[in-house]
C-alpha positions in Angstrom: 22.2 12.1 -6.1 23.2 13.0 -9.6 22.2 16.4 -11.0 19.9 14.9 -13.7 17.0 14.2 -11.3 14.0 16.2 -12.5 10.5 17.1 -11.1 8.6 13.9 -10.3 11.8 12.1 -9.4 12.2 10.1 -6.2 14.7 8.1 -4.2 13.6 5.1 -2.1 15.4 3.3 0.7 14.6 -0.3 1.7 16.4 -1.2 4.9 16.5 -4.8 6.1 17.9 -6.3 9.3 19.1 -9.8 9.5 20.8 -11.9 12.2 18.8 -10.3 15.0 15.1 -9.3 15.5 15.6 -5.5 15.4 13.7 -2.9 13.4 15.6 -0.2 11.4 14.3 3.3 12.0 15.4 6.0 9.6 16.1 8.9 12.0 17.9 11.3 9.6 18.3 12.0 5.9 20.3 15.1 5.0 20.9 16.3 1.5 23.9 18.5 2.5 21.8 21.5 3.2 18.5 20.3 4.6 17.4 17.7 7.2 14.4 16.0 5.5 13.2 13.8 8.4 13.4 16.3 11.3 12.8 13.9 14.1 13.5 15.9 17.3 13.0 15.7 21.1 10.7 18.8 21.0 7.4 17.5 22.3 5.7 17.8 25.7 5.1 14.9 28.0 6.6 11.5 27.5 7.7 8.9 30.0 10.9 10.7 31.1 13.1 8.3 29.1 15.4 9.3 26.2 14.2 6.6 23.8 11.7 6.8 21.0 9.3 4.5 22.8 8.0 4.1 26.4 7.9 0.4 27.1 6.2 -1.5 29.9 6.3 -5.2 30.7 4.0 -6.1 27.8 3.8 -3.3 25.3 5.4 -0.1 24.0 3.9 3.3 23.1 5.5 6.2 21.2 7.4 8.5 23.5 5.6 11.8 23.0 8.8 13.7 23.6 10.0 12.7 20.2 8.1 14.4 17.4 8.4 15.2 13.7 9.0 19.0 13.4 8.2 20.9 10.3 9.4 21.4 7.7 9.7 17.6 7.2 9.0 15.1 4.4 6.7 13.5 6.9 3.3 15.0 8.0 3.6 13.7 11.5 5.3 11.2 13.8 2.5 8.7 13.0 3.2 9.1 9.3 7.0 8.6 9.8 6.5 5.6 12.1 4.3 3.9 9.5 7.3 3.5 7.3 9.6 2.2 10.0 7.5 -0.5 11.6 6.5 -3.2 9.2 3.7 -5.7 9.8 5.8 -8.4 8.1 9.5 -8.8 8.9 12.1 -6.4 10.3 12.5 -3.8 7.5 11.6 -0.2 6.8 10.6 1.4 3.5 11.0 5.1 2.9 10.5 7.1 -0.3 11.4 10.7 -0.8 9.6 12.9 -1.5 6.6 11.4 0.3 4.2 13.8 -1.5 3.9 16.1 -4.4 1.3 18.9 -4.2 1.3 22.7 -3.7 -2.0 23.1 -1.9 -4.0 21.9 1.0 -3.1 20.8 4.5 -0.7 19.4 5.4 1.6 21.4 3.1 4.0 19.3 1.1 7.7 20.1 1.7 8.6 19.4 -1.9 6.6 22.6 -2.9 8.9 24.8 -0.9 11.2 26.4 -3.6 13.7 27.5 -0.9 14.3 23.8 0.0 13.6 22.2 -3.4 14.3 24.5 -6.3 12.1 23.5 -9.3 10.1 21.1 -7.1 12.8 18.4 -7.2 15.3 16.6 -4.9 18.6 18.4 -4.7 21.1 17.0 -7.2 24.9 16.9 -7.3 25.3 16.3 -3.6 25.9 13.3 -1.3 23.0 12.3 0.9 23.6 11.0 4.4 21.3 8.5 6.2 21.2 7.5 9.8 19.4 4.5 11.1 18.6 3.4 14.6 18.1 -0.3 15.2 15.4 -0.9 17.9 14.7 -4.3 19.5 12.8 -5.6 22.5 15.0 -5.1 25.5 14.5 -8.6 26.7 16.2 -10.0 23.5 19.4 -8.1 23.9 22.5 -10.2 24.7 26.2 -9.2 24.7 26.9 -11.6 21.8 24.1 -10.3 19.5 24.9 -8.7 16.2 22.6 -7.3 13.6 23.3 -6.8 9.9 21.8 -3.8 8.1 21.3 -3.9 4.4 20.0 -0.7 2.6 18.9 -0.9 -1.0 18.6 2.4 -2.9 16.2 2.8 -5.8 16.1 6.1 -7.9 13.3 7.1 -10.2 14.2 9.8 -12.7 11.7 12.3 -14.2 9.1 10.6 -16.4 6.2 11.8 -18.6 4.0 13.9 -16.4 0.9 12.1 -15.3 1.6 8.9 -17.2 3.1 5.6 -16.1 3.2 1.9 -16.6 2.9 -0.8 -13.9 4.3 -4.3 -14.5 2.9 -7.2 -12.5 4.0 -10.7 -11.5 0.8 -12.8 -11.1 1.8 -15.8 -9.0 -0.7 -18.7 -9.0 -0.1 -20.5 -5.7 -1.0 -24.2 -5.4 -2.1 -26.9 -7.8 -5.8 -25.9 -7.7 -5.1 -22.4 -8.8 -2.6 -23.5 -11.4 -5.1 -26.1 -12.8 -8.0 -23.6 -12.8 -5.9 -21.0 -14.7 -5.3 -23.5 -17.5 -9.0 -23.8 -18.3 -10.8 -21.5 -20.7 -13.1 -20.1 -17.9 -10.1 -19.6 -15.6 -8.2 -17.8 -18.3 -11.3 -15.7 -19.1 -11.6 -14.8 -15.4 -8.0 -13.9 -15.0 -8.3 -11.5 -18.0 -11.4 -10.0 -16.3 -9.5 -9.5 -13.1 -6.7 -7.7 -14.9 -9.2 -5.6 -16.8 -10.7 -4.5 -13.4 -7.2 -3.5 -12.1 -6.5 -1.6 -15.3 -9.8 0.2 -15.1 -9.2 1.1 -11.5 -5.9 2.9 -12.4 -6.8 4.3 -15.8 -8.0 7.6 -14.3 -4.6 8.1 -12.6 -2.8 7.8 -15.9 -1.3 4.4 -14.9 -1.7 1.6 -17.4 -0.7 -2.1 -17.0 2.5 -3.0 -18.7 4.0 -6.5 -18.8 2.0 -9.1 -16.8 4.0 -12.2 -16.1 2.1 -15.3 -15.0 4.1 -17.6 -12.7 2.9 -21.1 -11.6 3.9 -22.2 -8.1 2.4 -25.7 -8.1 2.6 -28.7 -5.9 5.8 -30.0 -7.4 7.6 -26.8 -6.4 6.1 -26.6 -2.9 3.3 -24.2 -3.7 0.6 -26.2 -2.0 2.2 -25.5 1.4 1.2 -21.9 0.9 -2.1 -22.2 -0.9 -4.3 -22.3 2.2 -2.4 -20.0 4.5 -2.7 -18.3 7.9 -2.1 -14.6 8.1 0.9 -15.2 10.3 2.5 -17.3 7.6 2.4 -14.5 5.0 6.0 -13.3 5.7 7.3 -16.7 4.5 5.0 -16.7 1.5 6.3 -13.3 0.5 9.9 -14.1 1.1 10.1 -17.6 -0.4 7.7 -16.9 -3.2 9.3 -13.6 -4.4 12.8 -15.1 -4.2 11.7 -17.6 -6.8 10.9 -14.9 -9.4 13.3 -14.1 -12.3 15.9 -11.5 -11.3 15.2 -9.3 -14.3 11.8 -8.2 -12.8 13.1 -7.2 -9.4 12.5 -3.6 -8.6 10.2 -3.4 -11.7 7.1 -5.3 -10.8 4.4 -5.7 -8.1 4.1 -9.3 -6.9 0.5 -10.5 -6.7 0.1 -13.9 -5.0 -3.2 -15.7 -5.7 -3.8 -18.1 -2.8 -6.8 -20.4 -2.2 -7.7 -18.9 1.2 -6.3 -16.4 3.8 -7.3 -18.1 7.0 -7.7 -16.3 10.2 -9.5 -13.1 11.3 -8.3 -9.9 12.8 -8.6 -10.3 16.6 -11.8 -9.0 18.0 -13.2 -7.8 14.7 -14.7 -10.8 13.0 -13.7 -9.7 9.5 -12.4 -12.2 6.9 -9.4 -10.9 4.8 -9.9 -10.8 1.1 -6.4 -9.5 0.6 -3.3 -8.2 2.4 -0.5 -6.0 1.2 3.1 -6.5 2.5 3.1 -2.8 3.5 1.7 0.6 3.0 4.6 1.4 0.7 5.8 -2.1 0.2 9.5 -3.0 -0.5 10.3 -2.7 -4.2 12.7 -5.7 -4.0 12.2 -9.4 -3.8 13.1 -11.9 -1.0 11.8 -9.9 2.0 9.0 -10.8 4.3 6.8 -8.1 2.7 7.7 -8.4 -1.0 4.2 -8.6 -2.4 0.5 -8.8 -1.7 -1.8 -11.8 -1.4 -5.5 -12.3 -2.2 -7.8 -15.3 -2.1 -9.5 -17.1 -5.1 -11.6 -19.3 -2.8 -10.7 -22.0 -5.4 -13.3 -20.6 -7.7 -11.2 -19.1 -10.5 -12.8 -21.4 -13.0 -16.2 -21.3 -11.4 -17.0 -17.6 -11.0 -19.3 -15.8 -13.5 -21.5 -18.6 -15.0 -23.4 -16.0 -17.0 -20.3 -15.1 -19.0 -19.3 -16.6 -22.3 -16.1 -18.6 -22.7 -14.0 -15.7 -24.1 -15.3 -12.5 -22.5 -16.8 -11.4 -19.2 -18.1 -7.8 -19.1 -18.6 -6.2 -15.7 -22.4 -6.4 -16.0 -22.2 -10.2 -16.1 -19.7 -10.6 -13.2 -20.7 -11.9 -9.8 -20.4 -9.5 -6.9 -17.9 -11.8 -5.1 -15.7 -11.9 -8.2 -15.9 -8.1 -8.6 -14.7 -7.8 -5.0 -11.6 -9.8 -5.8 -10.7 -7.5 -8.6 -11.3 -4.4 -6.4 -9.3 -6.0 -3.6 -6.3 -6.5 -5.9 -6.4 -2.9 -7.1 -6.9 -1.7 -3.5 -4.0 -3.7 -2.0 -1.8 -2.6 -4.9 -2.6 1.0 -3.9 -1.4 0.2 -0.4 1.8 -1.4 -1.8 2.5 1.7 -3.8 2.0 3.9 -0.8 -1.6 4.9 -0.2 -3.4 4.7 3.1 -7.2 4.5 3.7 -8.6 8.0 3.6 -10.1 7.2 7.0 -9.5 4.1 9.1 -12.3 1.9 10.3 -12.5 3.6 13.7 -12.9 7.1 12.2 -10.1 8.4 14.4 -7.1 8.0 12.0 -6.8 9.5 8.5 -4.4 9.8 5.7 -2.2 12.8 5.2 -3.5 13.6 1.7 -5.3 16.9 1.5 -7.9 16.1 -1.2 -9.3 12.9 0.3 -12.3 13.4 2.6 -12.3 12.6 6.3 -15.1 10.4 7.8 -15.4 10.4 11.6 -18.9 9.2 12.2 -19.2 5.5 13.0 -22.1 3.1 12.9 -23.0 0.6 15.7 -22.6 -2.9 14.3 -22.8 -6.2 16.1 -19.0 -6.4 16.3 -18.4 -2.8 17.3 -18.5 0.7 15.9 -17.1 1.3 12.5 -17.4 3.8 9.7 -19.5 2.4 6.9 -20.8 3.6 3.5 -23.8 5.0 5.4 -22.3 6.4 8.6 -21.2 9.7 7.2 -23.9 10.0 4.6 -27.3 8.4 4.2 -27.0 6.6 0.8 -25.8 6.6 -2.7 -28.4 9.3 -3.4 -26.5 11.7 -1.0 -23.5 11.4 -3.3 -25.6 12.1 -6.4 -26.9 15.2 -4.7 -23.5 16.5 -3.7 -21.8 15.6 -7.0 -23.0 17.3 -10.2 -22.6 14.9 -13.1 -22.4 11.8 -11.0 -23.0 8.9 -13.3 -21.7 5.8 -11.3 -18.9 5.2 -13.8 -16.5 8.1 -14.5 -17.7 11.0 -12.3 -17.6 10.2 -8.6 -16.4 13.4 -6.8 -14.1 11.5 -4.4 -13.2 14.7 -2.7 -16.7 15.1 -1.3 -17.4 13.4 2.0 -20.8 12.1 0.7 -18.9 10.3 -2.0 -15.9 9.0 0.0 -16.9 5.4 -0.6 -16.1 6.0 -4.3 -12.4 6.3 -3.6 -10.4 3.1 -4.4 -8.8 3.2 -1.0 -12.0 3.3 1.0 -11.3 0.9 3.9 -13.8 -1.9 3.2 -16.3 -3.2 0.7 -18.6 -0.8 -1.1 -21.8 -0.9 -3.0 -21.9 -2.9 -6.3 -24.7 -3.0 -8.8 -23.6 -4.1 -12.2 -20.4 -2.0 -11.9 -22.2 1.2 -10.7 -21.9 2.8 -7.3 -18.7 0.9 -6.5 -15.9 3.4 -6.6 -12.5 3.0 -8.3 -11.5 6.6 -8.6 -8.2 8.0 -7.2 -7.9 11.6 -6.2 -5.4 14.0 -7.8 -3.0 14.1 -4.8 -3.3 10.3 -4.3 -2.3 10.0 -7.9 0.7 12.1 -7.3 1.8 9.7 -4.5 1.5 6.7 -6.8 3.6 8.3 -9.6 6.5 8.9 -7.2 6.9 5.1 -6.7 9.7 3.7 -8.8 7.5 0.7 -9.7 5.4 3.1 -11.8 7.7 3.7 -14.8 
């Protein structure tokens, strides 16, 4: 790590395994003076085995003996494990620091001046990484060999609180390509990008270069236009590998498909969009290199009340608005943000200034937190948030207003652009700005 890294700098490690279905787990990162991961056999309980997991005949669970001890760049073992186990492909994505704040719980290791003078990663020293490759025991054979590739991306200090995000907007399939060439399709594409830009404006992140890429029938795009969720790894790997090399490590890949078929088992929810990871890989060609969202083949049909050139939020259809918010939300995941509270109300992000919602509502498909389970209505947010105006003042740190956070786990209220939140809290903003894709 050269000595010119300043405050707000970061280093990211993207580890991929090929040749064998094993996952790379980053178990140690040492800067010459400090251990930044601090994964140790210090917990109570466990299954009496030395490994990181306790495995039965059908499933594995974390071995409680192995924990993340503090001080660590990770808030907990769950936080660490999130970056080692990818939903798509056999890779792990880690970025250091993982946070950048000096208040709240959990405390952020980067704020400890004894470990990080000036609030920055130590420079002028070699860093040492250790990975463990973990696979299903039944897959192991004496002849098996795995190849580990680690890509390192460094982000140097940039203007405080400001950044630019470049996008590759990939139109998948002939129907989406044809719709994008019409005047209404172009208008709606512009409106979607305006929504994304508006969602990130409060965090000091603006859209930079947006590159439209057509992946039509002649180039095999139709095979990925109506896609099952289980097929997303191939969409991400094949589609991102087609992109120009000069944008690798500089742009988020947005794949507009016609439909994302399939539902989450036992929940009955249709997916509007899916990110390749919560902190997705900043390189192309992997099974998680992007995010996908559905146009429902309506790109040139949405918003009939709009003119041919412009489409203000007040004239947009709710379903169209949901697509724009989905793109912004899944981009937040790709850049490293979790939901403030997960749908069960039992898991929460590690960011101190996002509220926690634990109360669920009984729905026909089960119990879930909703926009009304921790508060009664939009009026409760107005009462708790002086200056609430439905546009620029949402008080996302208040529990009553949690649905106003961009990363709220599901759909929100929408009335002509009011009541549907797109704000990002200050500490969430800090996480975004550590990502090397925000330049």
